[in-house]
Backbone bond lengths (Angstrom), bond angles and torsions (degrees), N, CA, C in turn:
res aa  C-N    CA-C-N  psi(-1)  N-CA   C-N-CA  omega(-1)  CA-C   N-CA-C  phi
1 M - - - 1.483 - - 1.525 105.92 -
2 N 1.357 115.96 126.01 1.481 122.91 177.11 1.572 106.80 -92.60
3 L 1.349 111.70 117.40 1.500 117.68 -178.58 1.584 104.02 -115.20
4 S 1.321 110.70 146.95 1.467 114.86 174.28 1.504 112.00 -77.52
5 P 1.243 120.84 171.61 1.498 123.39 -172.55 1.609 104.07 -64.72
6 G 1.305 116.25 -39.94 1.519 115.98 -178.05 1.434 113.17 -67.10
7 E 1.391 116.86 -36.45 1.472 122.21 178.56 1.524 108.24 -65.74
8 K 1.403 115.92 -40.13 1.475 120.16 179.91 1.528 108.58 -61.72
9 V 1.331 119.61 -47.24 1.413 122.95 177.48 1.539 112.80 -57.37
10 G 1.255 114.13 -45.65 1.496 122.97 179.39 1.538 111.63 -59.62
11 L 1.320 114.20 -44.84 1.439 123.85 176.05 1.473 111.00 -58.31
12 V 1.295 114.94 -53.96 1.508 120.96 -177.46 1.588 110.32 -58.33
13 L 1.341 112.04 -50.00 1.495 119.88 179.01 1.562 109.56 -59.42
14 G 1.295 115.60 -46.02 1.444 118.68 -176.97 1.577 113.03 -63.66
15 L 1.299 114.57 -43.23 1.513 119.36 176.48 1.436 113.43 -68.26
16 T 1.353 117.75 -34.83 1.446 122.28 176.61 1.506 113.51 -66.02
17 G 1.334 112.70 -43.62 1.530 119.36 172.45 1.516 113.44 -60.68
18 A 1.291 115.77 -43.87 1.480 117.94 176.20 1.520 113.63 -62.61
19 L 1.339 117.64 -40.73 1.417 123.46 177.68 1.488 112.05 -65.39
20 V 1.360 117.65 -43.74 1.471 121.20 178.26 1.551 108.65 -63.26
21 G 1.354 117.42 -43.03 1.459 119.78 -178.96 1.531 112.19 -62.86
22 V 1.252 115.02 -42.11 1.467 120.14 179.68 1.560 112.56 -65.63
23 V 1.393 113.72 -46.19 1.526 115.84 179.00 1.487 110.27 -63.89
24 I 1.395 120.96 -42.29 1.417 116.80 179.15 1.518 112.95 -67.93
25 S 1.236 118.88 -37.37 1.532 117.27 178.64 1.577 112.12 -68.37
26 L 1.324 114.44 -36.65 1.438 116.94 175.41 1.508 113.30 -68.68
27 W 1.262 118.42 -35.54 1.525 123.29 176.12 1.476 109.26 -67.21
28 V 1.295 119.44 -41.59 1.494 119.52 178.58 1.544 109.86 -63.54
29 A 1.417 113.41 -44.56 1.436 119.53 -175.99 1.582 110.65 -65.48
30 V 1.297 116.83 -37.67 1.477 121.18 -176.06 1.467 107.04 -73.57
31 T 1.306 119.92 -47.33 1.460 123.93 176.84 1.440 113.55 -57.02
32 D 1.347 113.13 -45.25 1.482 116.84 173.66 1.530 116.03 -58.64
33 F 1.310 114.79 -41.98 1.478 121.83 -179.31 1.479 106.87 -63.89
34 M 1.342 120.02 -46.04 1.393 125.30 -170.43 1.606 109.49 -70.57
35 A 1.418 114.93 -33.97 1.477 120.32 -179.57 1.471 113.08 -72.61
36 T 1.383 113.66 -37.03 1.502 120.11 -171.26 1.502 113.32 -106.13
37 G 1.387 120.01 -16.31 1.383 122.95 -171.83 1.514 119.21 80.78
38 G 1.348 111.03 3.79 1.455 118.26 179.17 1.546 107.95 -168.38
39 L 1.312 113.11 171.26 1.488 115.31 -179.16 1.506 108.20 -83.58
40 T 1.377 115.58 130.04 1.405 119.87 173.95 1.573 109.03 -97.09
41 I 1.293 112.56 -173.85 1.552 113.59 178.57 1.469 111.82 -68.66
42 G 1.393 117.71 -30.27 1.479 119.86 173.63 1.571 113.86 -61.00
43 G 1.268 114.09 -41.88 1.510 121.83 179.79 1.554 107.73 -63.78
44 I 1.305 116.54 -47.55 1.451 123.30 -178.78 1.556 110.42 -57.74
45 I 1.405 108.70 -47.41 1.536 113.92 -176.65 1.547 110.27 -65.65
46 A 1.377 114.91 -32.68 1.522 116.74 -179.65 1.548 108.54 -70.02
47 L 1.302 118.41 -34.96 1.510 121.71 177.92 1.461 112.04 -66.51
48 V 1.389 115.33 -44.99 1.451 122.05 -179.58 1.518 108.45 -65.58
49 A 1.335 117.93 -41.83 1.506 119.58 -178.63 1.553 108.60 -63.16
50 G 1.401 118.22 -38.81 1.388 118.98 176.88 1.499 113.93 -63.11
51 V 1.295 119.59 -41.45 1.387 123.06 178.03 1.484 112.78 -63.83
52 I 1.354 119.86 -38.76 1.455 130.69 -179.53 1.555 103.80 -64.90
53 I 1.363 119.74 -44.78 1.416 120.58 -179.02 1.577 113.98 -62.03
54 V 1.345 111.68 -46.87 1.436 115.69 175.98 1.478 113.63 -64.15
55 G 1.287 120.65 -41.39 1.418 120.92 177.63 1.516 113.58 -62.49
56 T 1.294 113.75 -36.59 1.458 119.77 179.78 1.519 111.37 -63.14
57 V 1.322 112.35 -45.72 1.498 119.16 178.92 1.474 111.65 -60.75
58 W 1.296 116.33 -46.10 1.528 120.01 -177.34 1.487 109.22 -66.68
59 L 1.252 117.29 -47.14 1.442 118.37 -178.51 1.555 116.84 -72.67
60 G 1.402 112.74 -35.55 1.456 116.31 -176.00 1.527 114.54 -84.55
61 L 1.371 114.71 -32.90 1.449 117.23 -173.64 1.610 114.53 -112.98
62 L 1.256 112.64 -49.19 1.464 115.81 -174.46 1.509 114.30 -81.33
63 D 1.284 122.24 -32.27 1.457 120.85 -179.92 1.470 112.85 -64.36
64 P 1.311 122.40 -46.22 1.461 117.90 176.48 1.518 115.22 -64.46
65 L 1.295 117.30 -35.49 1.479 123.87 173.50 1.556 111.41 -53.69
66 L 1.320 106.36 -55.04 1.507 113.40 -178.38 1.592 113.72 -62.42
67 K 1.273 112.38 -41.92 1.572 118.43 176.45 1.502 110.56 -58.78
68 N 1.330 119.49 -45.21 1.446 125.06 -179.65 1.513 110.36 -64.43
69 A 1.366 115.27 -43.92 1.428 118.58 -178.97 1.543 110.95 -64.23
70 I 1.322 117.45 -38.49 1.529 121.32 176.42 1.519 110.40 -63.13
71 L 1.435 113.42 -44.47 1.456 116.59 179.92 1.552 111.38 -63.88
72 Q 1.338 119.07 -37.09 1.502 117.28 178.26 1.497 111.61 -66.00
73 K 1.330 118.47 -27.34 1.419 119.20 -179.30 1.531 114.64 -89.97
74 R 1.277 115.08 -39.75 1.484 121.99 -171.76 1.548 115.01 -113.38
75 G 1.310 118.24 -8.00 1.432 121.18 -179.74 1.533 112.81 -64.01
76 Q 1.320 113.23 150.82 1.459 120.31 178.32 1.506 108.32 -99.28
77 P 1.343 119.21 137.86 1.406 122.28 179.41 1.461 114.47 -73.13
78 A 1.374 119.91 147.21 1.418 122.73 177.66 1.533 109.17 -158.79
79 E 1.317 114.00 153.29 1.455 116.93 173.34 1.555 110.99 -88.88
80 A 1.297 112.99 150.48 1.517 116.91 -175.98 1.541 106.75 -139.55
81 T 1.310 117.09 156.69 1.451 124.72 166.08 1.459 110.77 -118.57
82 I 1.374 115.93 135.09 1.484 120.11 -179.45 1.502 107.80 -76.12
83 L 1.337 115.41 126.30 1.482 118.83 -178.87 1.540 110.13 -103.55
84 K 1.287 118.92 -30.25 1.484 123.83 179.03 1.464 110.18 -153.07
85 V 1.307 117.89 147.21 1.482 128.03 177.97 1.504 111.45 -126.05
86 W 1.350 120.99 136.62 1.438 117.10 173.42 1.525 106.99 -149.00
87 D 1.353 115.25 155.86 1.415 119.41 -178.37 1.555 110.29 -81.57
88 T 1.294 117.17 136.05 1.489 121.39 -179.00 1.522 110.49 -92.90
89 G 1.343 117.17 -12.03 1.433 119.51 -179.41 1.546 114.20 82.92
90 V 1.394 115.05 8.95 1.382 122.00 -175.78 1.562 104.20 -112.81
91 T 1.406 116.86 140.81 1.427 121.77 169.19 1.541 109.86 -124.30
92 I 1.277 115.31 141.12 1.447 125.11 -176.80 1.485 108.40 -124.53
93 N 1.337 119.04 109.21 1.466 122.40 -175.35 1.457 109.35 57.29
94 K 1.321 117.92 46.20 1.424 125.01 178.47 1.485 116.78 65.16
95 D 1.287 118.51 6.29 1.476 123.28 173.38 1.528 112.92 -105.31
96 P 1.308 114.59 137.82 1.518 117.03 -178.60 1.527 113.94 -67.02
97 Q 1.339 117.83 144.53 1.357 125.10 168.69 1.512 107.91 -98.37
98 V 1.340 116.37 131.03 1.480 119.19 178.09 1.469 113.18 -119.89
99 G 1.303 116.37 152.33 1.422 118.89 176.23 1.553 105.59 -91.21
100 L 1.295 116.52 149.60 1.478 123.89 -175.79 1.528 110.17 -132.98
101 L 1.275 116.43 131.94 1.489 122.37 166.71 1.515 103.66 -103.79
102 L 1.327 114.87 120.80 1.510 121.58 -174.73 1.406 112.31 -120.95
103 E 1.298 117.89 146.88 1.440 126.76 171.75 1.525 106.49 -95.85
104 I 1.272 126.37 104.33 1.455 129.57 -175.50 1.496 107.24 -92.40
105 R 1.292 117.00 133.53 1.558 126.97 -178.57 1.560 104.27 -121.45
106 P 1.363 117.53 81.59 1.504 116.91 172.75 1.483 109.69 -67.58
107 P 1.295 116.56 148.59 1.506 116.43 -179.69 1.448 114.77 -65.25
108 G 1.313 119.40 133.86 1.450 127.13 -178.03 1.508 113.82 67.62
109 Q 1.365 121.75 18.99 1.465 124.76 -179.60 1.538 109.62 -132.38
110 L 1.323 116.34 163.37 1.440 118.61 175.36 1.544 112.51 -71.61
111 P 1.309 117.18 147.92 1.430 119.25 179.66 1.556 108.71 -69.74
112 Y 1.321 116.82 154.82 1.495 121.86 177.82 1.588 108.10 -146.67
113 Q 1.260 116.99 166.90 1.451 123.42 175.24 1.538 113.78 -102.87
114 A 1.317 113.19 141.65 1.436 117.62 175.46 1.560 109.31 -146.29
115 K 1.316 116.81 154.75 1.372 121.57 174.73 1.514 111.74 -106.21
116 T 1.370 119.76 148.78 1.460 120.48 179.48 1.545 105.22 -157.93
117 K 1.244 117.21 179.41 1.495 122.90 172.86 1.461 112.35 -126.06
118 A 1.339 119.03 150.67 1.428 123.41 -179.09 1.477 107.38 -147.35
119 T 1.299 114.92 151.91 1.527 119.29 173.18 1.536 107.65 -99.00
120 V 1.373 112.33 133.95 1.441 116.47 -178.38 1.565 109.56 -120.56
121 S 1.243 118.08 151.53 1.465 123.31 179.93 1.582 109.49 -58.07
122 R 1.329 114.59 134.03 1.481 117.38 175.92 1.559 110.89 -72.63
123 L 1.354 113.94 -18.63 1.468 119.45 178.95 1.522 110.87 -80.89
124 Y 1.338 118.48 -27.42 1.477 123.03 -179.21 1.478 114.67 -130.29
125 P 1.410 120.08 58.03 1.508 119.36 -174.32 1.499 105.85 -70.40
126 H 1.313 122.21 -22.56 1.414 124.79 -175.39 1.647 109.49 -68.04
127 L 1.323 116.58 -10.21 1.489 117.01 -179.79 1.476 111.41 -82.10
128 C 1.360 119.64 1.24 1.452 121.10 177.98 1.526 109.35 -128.19
129 Q 1.327 113.37 86.59 1.468 119.51 -173.79 1.599 105.84 -131.27
130 P 1.407 116.32 160.09 1.402 123.39 -179.31 1.594 104.25 -62.31
131 G 1.364 111.07 141.41 1.466 118.53 -179.22 1.531 112.03 98.36
132 M 1.282 116.35 -23.05 1.555 118.80 -178.70 1.475 110.32 -72.39
133 K 1.294 117.20 155.21 1.459 125.44 -179.51 1.591 107.27 -92.26
134 A 1.312 114.45 155.10 1.396 117.74 179.00 1.543 105.98 -146.86
135 Q 1.324 117.20 155.68 1.470 123.53 169.39 1.442 106.52 -106.02
136 V 1.384 116.44 131.39 1.436 122.55 -177.34 1.526 110.29 -131.27
137 L 1.302 115.79 164.87 1.473 126.52 169.30 1.539 101.90 -118.27
138 Y 1.459 111.63 133.92 1.444 118.54 177.36 1.503 109.19 -131.19
139 D 1.333 114.72 149.98 1.455 120.34 -179.29 1.527 110.56 -83.04
140 P 1.253 121.95 120.41 1.389 124.79 -177.20 1.615 113.38 -62.87
141 Q 1.345 114.05 -31.18 1.424 117.88 176.46 1.560 115.49 -80.09
142 N 1.305 112.99 -19.49 1.456 118.26 178.29 1.613 106.56 -142.81
143 P 1.292 115.88 76.86 1.510 116.32 -171.38 1.493 117.23 -58.71
144 K 1.343 119.87 -16.70 1.432 122.01 174.74 1.475 113.65 -70.56
145 R 1.458 116.52 -18.99 1.460 118.87 177.04 1.505 109.78 -82.26
146 V 1.317 115.85 113.35 1.506 119.34 -172.05 1.517 105.69 -137.01
147 M 1.364 110.60 150.58 1.509 119.64 179.43 1.499 105.17 -135.76
148 V 1.322 114.83 132.52 1.425 121.00 -177.01 1.540 108.42 -84.15
149 K 1.303 120.36 127.40 1.428 124.96 176.35 1.623 109.97 -89.70
150 T 1.333 111.48 -57.47 1.501 115.02 178.93 1.536 106.80 -140.64
151 I 1.340 113.60 160.16 1.441 121.73 176.79 1.495 105.29 -129.43
152 G 1.360 112.41 136.25 1.523 119.69 174.29 1.459 115.16 79.44
153 L 1.280 123.03 11.69 1.400 127.93 179.41 1.482 111.16 -106.33
């Protein structure tokens, strides 16, 4: 899996956060168990909090990274037309992330619509407008999973 430097940093920080959360929750649960001879409500809450932290990290950080890596390796190329663009309120490296509604045209198949997100240059936001063409990768097993490769080329 080829990850960008930013994705690598995010992966390391996410895994570190998950590990710290699990260690803290286990420490609280073990000390609670040793002090009382059994698990109290505080120990149970600590364990549940640890599971929630790990689940949040996996779903929030790692799952999108893994899905994009799989799309980069196994995704099928297709042409697309941008139907709608909206601001997601997120910036990545000072560039805005936009939501896109695309009409995907896989070779030899009927066109369909799918939503995705893409980061666009803050210097050239006008290069991502409705009606523009894009090159995408889509997942044949889940065609709604789409990743933009290029816009306007």
